[in-house]
C-alpha positions as CSV (number, residue, x, y, z in Angstrom):
1,X,44.1,38.3,-67.1
2,X,43.2,37.5,-63.5
3,X,39.6,38.1,-64.3
4,X,39.7,35.6,-67.2
5,X,41.4,33.1,-65.0
6,X,38.6,33.4,-62.4
7,X,36.0,33.1,-65.0
8,X,37.6,29.9,-66.4
9,X,37.9,28.4,-62.9
10,X,34.3,29.2,-62.2
11,X,33.2,27.6,-65.5
12,X,35.3,24.5,-65.0
13,X,33.9,24.0,-61.5
14,X,30.3,24.1,-62.9
15,X,31.0,21.5,-65.6
16,X,33.2,19.2,-63.4
17,X,36.4,21.1,-63.4
18,X,39.0,21.8,-60.8
19,X,37.8,23.2,-57.5
20,X,39.7,25.3,-54.9
21,X,41.6,22.3,-53.6
22,X,42.7,21.0,-56.9
23,X,40.3,18.0,-56.6
24,X,37.8,17.6,-59.4
25,X,34.2,18.5,-58.4
26,X,35.4,19.4,-54.9
27,X,35.2,23.0,-53.9
28,X,36.7,23.0,-50.4
29,X,40.3,23.6,-49.4
30,X,42.3,21.0,-47.4
31,X,43.5,22.9,-44.3
32,X,45.3,21.9,-41.1
33,X,44.9,18.4,-39.8
34,X,42.7,17.9,-36.7
35,X,45.2,15.6,-34.8
36,X,44.8,13.2,-32.0
37,X,42.5,10.6,-33.5
38,X,44.7,7.9,-31.9
39,X,43.8,5.4,-34.6
40,X,40.1,5.3,-33.7
41,X,39.0,6.1,-37.3
42,X,40.0,5.3,-40.9
43,X,39.6,9.0,-41.7
44,X,41.9,12.0,-41.4
45,X,40.1,15.2,-40.4
46,X,41.1,18.6,-41.8
47,X,39.8,22.1,-41.1
48,X,38.6,23.6,-44.3
49,X,36.9,26.5,-46.1
50,X,34.8,26.7,-49.2
51,X,36.5,28.0,-52.3
52,X,34.8,31.4,-51.9
53,X,35.8,31.6,-48.2
54,X,32.3,32.0,-46.9
55,X,31.7,28.6,-45.3
56,X,33.7,26.8,-42.7
57,X,33.9,23.0,-43.1
58,X,35.6,19.8,-42.0
59,X,37.0,17.5,-44.7
60,X,37.3,13.8,-44.1
61,X,40.1,12.3,-46.1
62,X,40.7,8.6,-46.7
63,X,43.7,7.2,-48.5
64,X,42.9,4.1,-50.6
65,X,46.4,2.8,-50.1
66,X,45.2,1.3,-46.8
67,X,43.5,-1.6,-48.5
68,X,40.4,-2.8,-50.2
69,X,38.4,-3.6,-47.0
70,X,39.0,-0.1,-45.7
71,X,38.1,1.3,-49.1
72,X,34.8,-0.6,-49.2
73,X,33.7,0.9,-45.9
74,X,34.8,4.4,-46.9
75,X,32.9,4.2,-50.1
76,X,29.8,3.0,-48.1
77,X,30.2,6.0,-45.8
78,X,30.3,8.4,-48.7
79,X,27.2,6.7,-50.2
80,X,25.2,7.0,-46.9
81,X,26.3,10.6,-46.3
82,X,24.9,11.6,-49.6
83,X,21.5,9.8,-49.1
84,X,20.8,10.2,-45.4
85,X,19.7,13.7,-44.3
86,X,18.6,14.4,-40.8
87,X,19.3,17.2,-38.3
88,X,21.1,14.7,-36.1
89,X,23.3,13.3,-38.8
90,X,26.6,15.0,-39.7
91,X,25.6,17.7,-42.3
92,X,27.0,16.8,-45.7
93,X,28.3,19.5,-48.0
94,X,30.2,17.8,-50.8
95,X,32.1,14.6,-51.6
96,X,34.6,13.4,-54.2
97,X,36.4,10.2,-55.0
98,X,39.6,10.0,-57.0
99,X,41.9,7.1,-57.8
100,X,43.9,7.7,-54.7
101,X,41.5,9.0,-52.1
102,X,38.0,9.8,-50.9
103,X,37.0,13.3,-49.7
104,X,33.9,14.2,-47.7
105,X,33.2,17.8,-46.7
106,X,30.8,18.4,-43.8
107,X,29.9,21.1,-41.3
108,X,32.8,22.2,-39.1
109,X,33.0,19.7,-36.2
110,X,35.3,18.2,-33.6
111,X,35.5,14.5,-32.6
112,X,33.7,13.9,-29.4
113,X,36.7,12.3,-27.6
114,X,38.6,15.6,-28.0
115,X,35.7,17.4,-26.2
116,X,35.5,14.8,-23.4
117,X,39.2,14.8,-22.8
118,X,39.3,18.6,-22.5
119,X,36.5,18.4,-19.9
120,X,34.6,21.1,-21.8
121,X,31.4,19.2,-22.2
122,X,28.7,20.4,-19.8
123,X,26.4,17.9,-18.1
124,X,23.4,19.5,-19.9
125,X,25.2,19.2,-23.2
126,X,25.8,15.5,-22.5
127,X,22.2,15.0,-21.7
128,X,21.1,16.8,-24.9
129,X,23.8,15.0,-26.9
130,X,22.5,11.6,-25.9
131,X,19.0,12.7,-26.7
132,X,20.1,13.7,-30.2
133,X,22.0,10.5,-30.9
134,X,19.1,8.3,-29.6
135,X,16.6,10.3,-31.7
136,X,18.8,10.0,-34.8
137,X,19.3,6.3,-34.3
138,X,15.5,5.9,-34.0
139,X,15.1,7.6,-37.3
140,X,17.7,5.3,-38.9
141,X,16.3,2.2,-37.4
142,X,12.5,2.7,-37.6
143,X,12.0,5.2,-40.5
144,X,14.9,4.2,-42.8
145,X,14.9,0.5,-41.8
146,X,18.7,0.6,-41.5
147,X,21.1,-0.4,-38.8
148,X,24.1,1.8,-37.9
149,X,26.1,-0.9,-36.1
150,X,29.0,1.4,-35.3
151,X,27.8,3.6,-32.4
152,X,30.7,4.8,-30.1
153,X,32.5,8.1,-29.3
154,X,34.5,7.7,-32.5
155,X,31.3,8.0,-34.6
156,X,30.0,11.1,-32.8
157,X,31.1,14.7,-33.6
158,X,30.5,18.0,-31.8
159,X,29.6,21.3,-33.5
160,X,30.6,24.8,-32.3
161,X,27.3,25.0,-30.4
162,X,28.1,21.8,-28.5
163,X,25.5,19.7,-30.3
164,X,26.3,16.1,-31.1
165,X,26.1,14.8,-34.7
166,X,26.1,11.1,-35.7
167,X,28.7,10.1,-38.2
168,X,30.7,6.9,-38.7
169,X,28.3,5.6,-41.3
170,X,30.9,3.0,-42.6
171,X,28.8,0.0,-41.6
172,X,25.3,1.4,-42.2
173,X,23.2,-1.1,-44.2
174,X,19.7,-2.5,-44.5
175,X,18.2,-5.2,-42.3
176,X,17.2,-7.8,-44.9
177,X,16.8,-11.6,-45.0
178,X,17.5,-11.8,-48.7
179,X,20.7,-13.8,-49.2
180,X,21.5,-11.8,-52.3
181,X,22.0,-8.7,-50.1
182,X,25.5,-8.6,-48.7
183,X,25.3,-6.4,-45.6
184,X,28.4,-4.4,-44.9
185,X,28.2,-5.0,-41.1
186,X,28.5,-8.7,-41.8
187,X,31.9,-8.7,-43.5
188,X,33.8,-5.5,-42.7
189,X,33.6,-4.9,-38.9
190,X,37.3,-5.7,-38.7
191,X,38.0,-2.6,-40.8
192,X,36.8,-0.3,-38.0
193,X,39.6,0.4,-35.4
194,X,38.7,-0.6,-31.9
195,X,35.4,-2.1,-32.9
196,X,35.7,-5.3,-30.9
197,X,35.3,-3.4,-27.6
198,X,31.8,-2.2,-28.4
199,X,30.6,-5.0,-30.7
200,X,27.1,-6.4,-30.0
201,X,27.1,-10.0,-28.8
202,X,24.9,-11.1,-31.7
203,X,27.4,-9.8,-34.2
204,X,30.2,-11.4,-32.3
205,X,28.4,-14.8,-32.6
206,X,27.4,-14.0,-36.2
207,X,23.8,-14.7,-35.3
208,X,22.5,-12.5,-38.1
209,X,19.2,-14.2,-38.3
210,X,18.2,-13.0,-34.9
211,X,19.4,-9.5,-35.9
212,X,17.2,-9.5,-39.0
213,X,14.1,-11.0,-37.2
214,X,14.4,-9.1,-34.0
215,X,13.3,-5.6,-33.1
216,X,14.7,-2.8,-35.4
217,X,17.3,-1.0,-33.4
218,X,18.2,-3.7,-31.0
219,X,21.8,-3.8,-32.3
220,X,22.1,0.0,-32.0
221,X,20.6,-0.1,-28.5
222,X,23.8,-2.0,-27.4
223,X,25.9,0.6,-29.2
224,X,24.0,3.4,-27.4
225,X,24.8,1.8,-24.1
226,X,28.5,1.6,-25.0
227,X,28.4,5.3,-25.9
228,X,26.9,6.2,-22.5
229,X,29.7,4.3,-20.7
230,X,32.4,6.1,-22.7
231,X,30.8,9.5,-22.1
232,X,30.7,9.1,-18.3
233,X,33.5,6.7,-17.6
234,X,36.0,7.1,-20.3
235,X,37.8,4.5,-22.4
236,X,36.0,1.2,-23.1
237,X,38.6,-1.5,-23.5
238,X,36.5,-4.6,-23.1
239,X,32.9,-5.7,-22.7
240,X,33.4,-6.6,-19.0
241,X,33.7,-2.9,-18.1
242,X,30.1,-2.2,-19.3
243,X,28.5,-3.6,-16.1
244,X,30.2,-1.1,-13.8
245,X,28.1,2.0,-13.1
246,X,31.0,4.4,-12.3
247,X,29.9,8.0,-13.0
248,X,26.7,7.1,-14.9
249,X,23.8,9.1,-13.4
250,X,21.4,7.3,-11.2
251,X,18.4,8.3,-13.3
252,X,20.1,6.8,-16.4
253,X,21.4,3.6,-14.9
254,X,18.2,1.5,-15.0
255,X,17.7,2.2,-18.7
256,X,21.4,1.7,-19.4
257,X,21.2,-1.8,-17.9
258,X,18.1,-2.7,-20.0
259,X,20.1,-1.8,-23.2
260,X,22.8,-4.4,-22.3
261,X,20.4,-7.3,-22.1
262,X,21.5,-10.1,-24.4
263,X,18.0,-11.1,-25.4
264,X,17.1,-9.0,-28.4
265,X,13.4,-9.1,-27.6
266,X,13.9,-7.6,-24.2
267,X,16.7,-5.2,-25.1
268,X,15.8,-1.5,-25.0
269,X,16.0,0.2,-28.5
270,X,17.0,3.8,-29.0
271,X,13.3,4.7,-29.6
272,X,12.2,3.0,-26.4
273,X,15.0,4.7,-24.5
274,X,13.7,8.1,-25.6
275,X,10.2,7.3,-24.4
276,X,11.4,6.0,-21.0
277,X,14.0,8.8,-20.5
278,X,11.6,11.6,-21.4
279,X,9.0,10.9,-18.7
280,X,8.5,13.2,-15.8
281,X,11.4,13.3,-13.4
282,X,13.4,11.1,-15.6
283,X,16.9,11.6,-17.2
284,X,15.8,13.8,-20.1
285,X,13.3,15.8,-18.1
286,X,15.2,19.1,-17.9
287,X,14.6,22.7,-19.0
288,X,17.6,22.6,-21.3
289,X,16.3,19.5,-23.2
290,X,12.8,20.9,-23.4
291,X,13.9,24.3,-24.7
292,X,16.1,22.7,-27.3
293,X,13.3,20.4,-28.5
294,X,10.8,23.3,-28.7
295,X,13.2,25.4,-30.8
296,X,13.8,22.6,-33.2
297,X,10.1,22.1,-33.7
298,X,9.0,25.7,-33.4
299,X,7.8,25.8,-37.0
300,X,4.9,23.5,-36.2
301,X,3.9,25.0,-32.9
302,X,0.8,27.1,-32.3
303,X,0.9,30.8,-31.6
304,X,-0.2,30.4,-28.0
305,X,2.5,27.8,-27.4
306,X,5.1,30.1,-28.8
307,X,3.9,33.0,-26.6
308,X,4.1,30.9,-23.5
309,X,7.5,29.5,-24.5
310,X,9.1,32.9,-25.2
311,X,7.7,34.4,-22.0
312,X,9.9,32.2,-19.9
313,X,12.8,31.8,-22.2
314,X,14.9,34.7,-20.9
315,X,14.8,33.4,-17.3
316,X,15.6,29.8,-18.4
317,X,18.6,30.4,-20.6
318,X,20.6,32.1,-17.8
319,X,22.0,28.7,-16.8
320,X,22.6,27.3,-20.3
321,X,26.1,26.8,-21.7
322,X,27.4,29.9,-23.4
323,X,28.5,28.2,-26.6
324,X,25.1,26.6,-27.0
325,X,23.3,29.9,-26.5
326,X,25.7,31.7,-28.9
327,X,25.7,29.2,-31.8
328,X,22.3,27.4,-31.4
329,X,19.7,29.5,-29.6
330,X,20.7,32.9,-30.9
331,X,20.6,32.1,-34.6
332,X,17.2,30.5,-34.1
333,X,15.9,33.6,-32.3
334,X,17.3,36.0,-34.9
335,X,15.7,33.9,-37.6
336,X,12.3,34.2,-35.8
337,X,12.7,37.9,-35.4
338,X,13.6,38.3,-39.1
339,X,10.2,37.0,-40.1
340,X,8.3,39.0,-37.6
341,X,7.7,36.5,-34.9
342,X,8.2,36.4,-31.1
343,X,8.1,40.2,-30.6
344,X,9.4,41.8,-27.4
345,X,9.8,38.5,-25.5
346,X,12.2,37.2,-28.1
347,X,14.1,40.4,-28.0
348,X,14.9,40.2,-24.3
349,X,16.4,36.7,-24.9
350,X,18.5,38.0,-27.8
351,X,19.8,40.9,-25.7
352,X,20.7,38.6,-22.8
353,X,22.6,36.2,-25.0
354,X,24.3,39.1,-26.8
355,X,25.9,40.3,-23.6
356,X,28.3,37.4,-23.9
357,X,29.4,38.1,-27.4
358,X,32.6,40.0,-28.4
359,X,32.3,43.2,-30.4
360,X,32.8,41.7,-33.8
361,X,30.3,38.9,-33.3
362,X,27.8,41.3,-31.9
363,X,28.1,43.7,-34.8
364,X,27.8,40.9,-37.2
365,X,24.8,39.1,-35.8
366,X,22.9,41.2,-33.3
367,X,23.3,44.8,-34.2
368,X,21.7,44.7,-37.6
369,X,18.6,43.0,-36.3
370,X,18.3,45.4,-33.4
371,X,18.8,48.5,-35.5
372,X,16.0,47.3,-37.8
373,X,13.7,46.7,-34.9
374,X,13.7,50.4,-33.9
375,X,11.6,51.2,-36.9
376,X,8.9,48.8,-35.9
377,X,5.3,50.0,-35.2
378,X,4.8,47.3,-32.6
379,X,4.6,49.2,-29.3
380,X,5.4,46.1,-27.2
381,X,8.5,45.6,-29.2
382,X,9.6,49.2,-29.0
383,X,8.9,49.2,-25.3
384,X,11.1,46.2,-24.9
385,X,13.8,47.9,-26.9
386,X,13.7,51.0,-24.7
387,X,13.6,48.9,-21.5
388,X,16.7,46.9,-22.5
389,X,18.6,49.6,-24.4
390,X,21.3,49.7,-21.7
391,X,22.2,46.1,-22.4
392,X,23.1,46.5,-26.1
393,X,23.5,50.2,-27.1
394,X,27.1,50.3,-25.9
395,X,28.1,47.6,-28.5
396,X,26.6,49.4,-31.5
397,X,29.0,51.8,-33.2
398,X,28.4,55.5,-32.6
399,X,27.9,56.3,-36.3
400,X,25.1,53.8,-36.6
401,X,23.4,55.1,-33.4
402,X,23.4,58.7,-34.6
403,X,22.3,57.9,-38.2
404,X,20.0,55.0,-37.9
405,X,18.9,54.5,-34.3
406,X,18.4,58.0,-32.9
407,X,15.9,59.2,-35.7
408,X,13.6,56.4,-34.7
409,X,14.3,56.8,-31.0
410,X,13.1,60.4,-30.8
411,X,9.7,59.5,-32.1
412,X,9.0,57.9,-28.7
413,X,8.9,61.4,-27.1
414,X,5.7,62.2,-29.0
415,X,4.1,58.8,-28.9
416,X,0.5,58.7,-27.9
417,X,1.1,56.0,-25.3
418,X,2.5,57.4,-21.9
419,X,4.4,54.2,-21.3
420,X,6.4,54.7,-24.5
421,X,7.1,58.3,-23.7
422,X,8.3,57.5,-20.2
423,X,10.5,54.6,-21.4
424,X,12.0,56.9,-24.0
425,X,12.8,59.5,-21.3
426,X,14.5,56.9,-19.2
427,X,16.4,55.4,-22.1
428,X,17.9,58.9,-22.9
429,X,20.6,58.4,-20.3
430,X,21.7,55.1,-22.0
431,X,21.8,56.6,-25.6
432,X,23.3,59.9,-24.6
433,X,27.0,58.7,-24.5
434,X,26.7,57.5,-28.1
435,X,25.6,60.9,-29.4
436,X,27.8,63.8,-30.5
437,X,27.7,67.2,-29.0
438,X,25.5,68.7,-31.7
439,X,22.9,66.0,-31.5
440,X,23.0,65.9,-27.7
441,X,22.5,69.7,-27.2
442,X,20.3,70.5,-30.3
443,X,18.0,67.5,-30.2
444,X,18.1,65.3,-27.1
445,X,18.2,68.1,-24.5
446,X,15.4,70.0,-26.2
447,X,13.2,66.9,-26.4
448,X,13.7,66.4,-22.7
449,X,12.9,70.0,-21.9
450,X,9.7,69.6,-23.9
451,X,8.7,66.7,-21.8
452,X,8.7,68.9,-18.7
453,X,5.3,70.1,-19.9
454,X,4.0,66.5,-20.5
455,X,0.4,65.8,-19.1
456,X,1.7,62.9,-17.1
457,X,3.4,64.1,-13.8
458,X,5.6,61.0,-13.6
459,X,7.0,61.8,-17.0
460,X,7.7,65.4,-16.0
461,X,9.5,64.2,-12.9
462,X,11.6,61.7,-14.8
463,X,12.4,64.2,-17.5
464,X,13.8,66.6,-14.9
465,X,15.9,63.8,-13.3
466,X,17.4,62.9,-16.7
467,X,18.2,66.6,-17.4
468,X,19.9,66.8,-14.0
469,X,22.0,63.7,-14.7
470,X,23.0,64.9,-18.1
471,X,24.0,68.3,-16.8
472,X,26.2,66.8,-14.1
473,X,27.8,64.2,-16.3
474,X,31.5,64.5,-17.0
475,X,34.2,62.8,-19.0
476,X,35.2,59.5,-17.4
477,X,32.3,59.6,-14.9
478,X,29.4,57.2,-14.3
479,X,27.6,58.9,-17.3
480,X,30.5,59.4,-19.7
481,X,29.5,62.0,-22.3
482,X,31.6,63.4,-25.1
483,X,33.3,66.7,-24.3
484,X,31.7,67.0,-20.9
485,X,28.0,66.6,-22.0
486,X,25.5,69.4,-22.0
487,X,27.2,72.7,-22.8
488,X,26.9,76.0,-20.9
489,X,24.7,77.7,-23.5
490,X,22.1,74.9,-23.3
491,X,22.1,75.0,-19.5
492,X,21.7,78.8,-19.4
493,X,19.3,79.5,-22.2
494,X,17.3,76.2,-22.6
495,X,17.3,74.4,-19.3
496,X,17.2,77.4,-16.9
497,X,13.9,78.9,-18.2
498,X,12.3,75.4,-18.3
499,X,13.3,74.9,-14.6
500,X,11.8,78.2,-13.6
501,X,8.5,77.0,-15.2
502,X,8.7,73.6,-13.5
503,X,9.1,75.3,-10.1
504,X,5.5,76.3,-10.3
505,X,4.3,72.8,-11.2
506,X,1.3,71.6,-9.1
507,X,2.9,68.1,-8.6
508,X,5.2,68.2,-5.5
509,X,7.8,65.7,-6.8
510,X,8.2,67.9,-9.9
511,X,9.0,70.9,-7.8
512,X,11.5,68.9,-5.7
513,X,13.2,67.5,-8.8
514,X,13.3,71.0,-10.3
515,X,15.0,72.3,-7.1
516,X,17.5,69.5,-7.2
517,X,18.4,70.1,-10.8
518,X,18.6,73.9,-10.3
519,X,21.0,73.3,-7.4
520,X,23.1,71.0,-9.6
521,X,23.2,73.4,-12.5
522,X,23.7,76.7,-10.6
523,X,27.5,76.6,-11.1
524,X,27.1,77.1,-14.9
525,X,24.5,79.9,-14.6
526,X,25.3,83.6,-14.7
527,X,25.1,85.1,-11.1
528,X,23.0,87.9,-12.6
529,X,20.4,85.4,-13.8
530,X,20.5,83.6,-10.4
531,X,19.9,86.8,-8.4
532,X,17.3,88.4,-10.7
533,X,15.4,85.3,-11.9
534,X,16.1,82.1,-10.0
535,X,16.3,83.2,-6.4
536,X,13.0,85.2,-6.5
537,X,11.2,82.1,-7.9
538,X,12.8,79.7,-5.5
539,X,11.9,82.0,-2.5
540,X,8.2,81.3,-3.1
541,X,8.8,77.6,-2.3
542,X,10.3,78.4,1.1
543,X,6.8,78.3,2.5
544,X,5.6,75.5,0.2
545,X,2.8,73.3,1.6
546,X,5.0,70.1,1.2
547,X,7.9,69.7,3.7
548,X,10.2,67.9,1.2
549,X,9.8,70.8,-1.2
550,X,10.6,73.4,1.5
551,X,13.7,71.5,2.6
552,X,14.9,71.3,-1.0
553,X,14.1,75.0,-1.5
554,X,16.2,76.0,1.5
555,X,19.1,73.9,0.3
556,X,18.9,75.3,-3.2
557,X,18.5,78.9,-2.2
558,X,21.5,78.6,0.2
559,X,23.6,77.3,-2.6
560,X,22.4,80.1,-4.9
561,X,23.1,82.8,-2.3
562,X,26.6,81.4,-1.8
563,X,27.2,81.5,-5.5
564,X,26.0,85.1,-5.8
565,X,28.0,86.1,-2.7
566,X,31.2,84.6,-4.1
567,X,30.6,86.6,-7.3
568,X,29.8,89.7,-5.3
569,X,33.2,89.6,-3.5
570,X,34.9,89.7,-6.9
571,X,33.0,92.7,-8.0
572,X,34.4,96.3,-7.8
573,X,33.3,98.6,-5.0
574,X,31.3,100.8,-7.3
575,X,30.3,100.8,-10.9
576,X,30.5,104.6,-11.2
577,X,33.5,106.2,-12.9
578,X,35.2,109.5,-12.1
579,X,34.4,112.3,-14.6
580,X,37.4,113.6,-16.6
581,X,38.6,117.1,-16.0
582,X,38.0,118.1,-19.7
583,X,34.9,120.4,-19.7
584,X,33.9,119.0,-23.1
585,X,33.4,115.5,-21.6
586,X,31.2,116.8,-18.8
587,X,28.5,114.3,-17.8
588,X,26.1,117.2,-17.2
589,X,25.4,117.5,-20.9
590,X,24.2,113.8,-20.8
591,X,21.9,114.2,-17.7
592,X,19.0,116.4,-18.4
593,X,17.5,115.8,-15.0
594,X,20.4,117.6,-13.2
595,X,21.3,121.3,-13.0
596,X,23.4,122.4,-15.9
597,X,26.8,123.4,-14.8
598,X,30.2,123.8,-16.3
599,X,33.8,124.5,-15.4
600,X,36.3,122.9,-13.1
601,X,34.3,123.6,-10.0
602,X,31.4,121.4,-11.3
603,X,33.7,118.6,-12.3
604,X,35.4,118.7,-8.9
605,X,32.0,118.7,-7.2
606,X,30.9,115.6,-9.2
607,X,34.1,113.8,-8.4
608,X,33.6,114.6,-4.7
609,X,30.1,113.2,-4.9
610,X,31.4,110.0,-6.6
611,X,34.0,109.5,-3.9
612,X,31.4,110.1,-1.1
613,X,29.1,107.6,-2.7
614,X,31.9,105.0,-2.9
615,X,32.9,105.6,0.7
616,X,29.2,105.3,1.8
617,X,28.9,102.0,-0.1
618,X,32.0,100.5,1.5
619,X,30.8,101.5,4.9
620,X,27.3,100.2,4.6
621,X,26.2,96.7,5.5
622,X,24.1,96.2,2.3
623,X,22.5,97.9,-0.7
624,X,19.2,98.4,1.3
625,X,21.0,100.1,4.2
626,X,22.9,102.3,1.7
627,X,19.6,103.5,0.2
628,X,18.0,104.4,3.5
629,X,21.1,106.2,4.7
630,X,21.2,108.4,1.6
631,X,17.5,109.3,1.9
632,X,17.7,110.2,5.6
633,X,20.9,112.3,4.9
634,X,19.0,114.3,2.3
635,X,16.1,115.0,4.5
636,X,18.3,115.9,7.5
637,X,20.4,118.2,5.4
638,X,17.3,120.0,4.1
639,X,15.8,120.5,7.5
640,X,19.1,121.8,9.0
641,X,19.6,124.3,6.2
642,X,16.0,125.5,6.5
643,X,16.3,126.2,10.2
644,X,19.3,128.5,9.7
645,X,17.7,130.7,7.0
646,X,15.9,134.0,7.6
647,X,12.2,134.0,8.2
648,X,11.3,135.0,4.6
649,X,13.5,132.3,3.1
650,X,12.0,129.7,5.6
651,X,8.6,130.6,4.3
652,X,9.9,130.2,0.8
653,X,11.1,126.7,1.6
654,X,7.9,125.8,3.3
655,X,5.9,126.9,0.2
656,X,8.0,124.4,-1.9
657,X,7.0,121.5,0.3
658,X,3.3,122.5,0.8
659,X,0.7,121.9,-1.9
660,X,-1.0,125.0,-3.4
661,X,-4.4,123.6,-2.8
662,X,-5.3,121.8,0.4
663,X,-6.3,118.1,-0.2
664,X,-8.5,117.9,2.9
665,X,-11.1,120.0,4.4
666,X,-8.6,121.5,6.8
667,X,-6.3,122.6,4.0
668,X,-3.5,120.3,5.0
669,X,-2.3,117.5,2.7
670,X,-2.8,114.0,4.1
671,X,-0.2,112.4,1.7
672,X,3.4,112.0,2.6
673,X,6.0,113.9,0.7
674,X,7.3,112.1,-2.4
675,X,10.9,111.6,-3.3
676,X,10.8,114.3,-6.0
677,X,9.5,116.8,-3.4
678,X,12.2,115.8,-0.9
679,X,14.8,116.2,-3.7
680,X,13.4,119.7,-4.6
681,X,13.6,120.7,-0.9
682,X,17.2,119.6,-0.7
683,X,18.1,121.4,-3.9
684,X,16.5,124.6,-2.8
685,X,18.1,124.5,0.6
686,X,21.6,123.9,-1.0
687,X,21.3,126.8,-3.4
688,X,19.2,129.6,-1.6
689,X,18.2,132.7,-3.6
690,X,17.5,136.1,-2.0
691,X,15.0,137.3,-4.6
692,X,12.6,134.4,-4.3
693,X,9.1,135.7,-3.5
694,X,7.6,133.5,-0.7
695,X,4.2,132.2,-1.2
696,X,3.1,132.5,2.4
697,X,0.9,130.0,4.0
698,X,-1.1,130.2,7.3
699,X,-0.6,127.6,10.0
700,X,-4.0,126.1,10.8
701,X,-4.2,125.4,14.5
702,X,-7.3,123.3,14.1
703,X,-5.4,120.9,11.9
704,X,-3.2,119.7,14.7
705,X,-5.0,118.6,17.8
706,X,-2.4,119.6,20.4
707,X,-4.8,118.8,23.3
708,X,-4.4,115.1,22.6
709,X,-1.0,114.8,24.3
710,X,-1.1,111.0,24.3
711,X,-1.2,110.8,20.6
712,X,1.9,112.8,20.0
713,X,3.9,112.3,23.2
714,X,4.6,114.5,26.2
715,X,5.6,118.2,25.8
716,X,9.0,117.4,27.3
717,X,9.8,115.0,24.5
718,X,9.0,117.5,21.9
719,X,11.3,120.1,23.6
720,X,14.1,117.6,23.8
721,X,13.7,116.8,20.1
722,X,13.7,120.5,19.1
723,X,16.8,121.2,21.3
724,X,18.7,118.3,19.7
725,X,17.7,119.5,16.3
726,X,18.9,123.1,17.1
727,X,22.2,121.9,18.4
728,X,22.9,119.9,15.2
729,X,22.0,123.0,13.1
730,X,24.4,125.2,15.1
731,X,27.2,122.7,14.8
């Protein structure tokens, strides 16, 4: 049933039925009254919405019960609102007249006196407002051959952008000498509240002939002067106040005086005022007015003029009123971008204005346009997006960034232009907080790691810096990333190998950056990886040809060693485990290189060796000292046991350590004994056998040149060494 009702209402509205307000042919609601008119108008103003709720409006309501004279001027206002269309005239939406009232729906506005009383009208907005009113009056007077005859603050209205609109069309009529034409301004001036204070002298004296024969716009020139006085000095109660300068600007004062001349031939018209005030160093010569004029006429400007204008727009609008930028300049720029104009220079201005918008307004107006621009093929536009991404990305919802922005963003990593690749790398820090963990670690980090191999050294360096900042980011920090940012797996298995490769880069800043990132990431790397892979690679840079690299290398390696040392203190004293007493679990079966033994005695022997090794490790200063001590103990034990054996067994031990075939001409081997040979000597000495047949060998005196005492030391030294060795053996 509700659907049928909506259909009937829609049909009736199209054929002259009832609109949303209950007024025939009027499709705007009558909302709250805009109070405080103080009797300065015959109209009551109400805030309004269209029936579909999509358009804001202001409705002017006139009650016919006030009288016929008032009704006549109200009907004239409705007639002129329907027929006069100009950017400076109050924008007309819809009008209706009933037996009791007249309704006019216009764009949402506020009476100018309300704005002036609240002291919210900026000086530049006043300047631009006077330009708009003068330019609109010029159109009415010169192009339409009409006279407004009712210019004052009561006939001017202000939009949300702060722009002034000309209304109060109750007395607008033609300038004609035909007696058959009954001009409204001749007979109904008394119907306008407070009209006597700003009434032109020729109308007061009813010298209508001079009005009709004089310059078009002379009457409205007087009204423009009255408006200027009210804007800068406040309420105008009588004509005598007009000759006091008060707060009227000095640049405006001479032209203001010329508009108050009683001689209509010498009085300045609105058109003449525009020409005089727009000259260099005059009242209307300002960046704000020039920018506004250019934007209004941008459709007829040449491309080179647009390029020059947009190049300096971002720097100029910094001092513009916020409301004007938000409601006037921003819509114009977005409209230009929508049709492919302006490019990167327009984008920078849009982003700058967007910083002052709240979240809802930004998402409604700016975000859709920016998201669409990321898919553009214009490199200049894409570069500008990447350069300014920090200024707008925070206001775009995370879901939109991940689904619509990031897929186009990552194409910059593989762009053929180095400037785009570098800008993409730098922009990664801005877009990272808007990405989820999966996208951050699986996509963004891998793209940055790939850029470490970029042909451009500057890009490689910046990629490393970005990686370092991402790895050190934390929740609530300067770079606030979701769940702490880059996870440990990415740092260990993706970033660590890439850094090891970058440490060998020929460009010194890349090596320095790699060391800085390695130092920052070391806390999340495994100590085993640090000791076996990272420290050996960094140690090569300790003697790098560049001092900054060496300094960074020492700093990094000290941090690495400290990390490994801390881990080492938490490690057990030995990784070897005691062998169980069960013969079936004997480790001898699993070690083919050892002598096969069994029984409790073998188990006890192995446990004793394990305990001895543990004690030795604890007593040593390091792993290298432990290895040298073990080797020297083995050799010392072999020599001591050999000296205590009978002669035949000593010859047997000698045969184990002597090659069967001499390697040199003298029959003596010139190579040192290997570890296997030393181990064999120790084993044979520890387990002597009586039935071993010695393979005797002859001592070759010529092989040892004993006559060269200096080469081998004095005889006394040799005796002392032998005596010491004998005493150790006896003990």
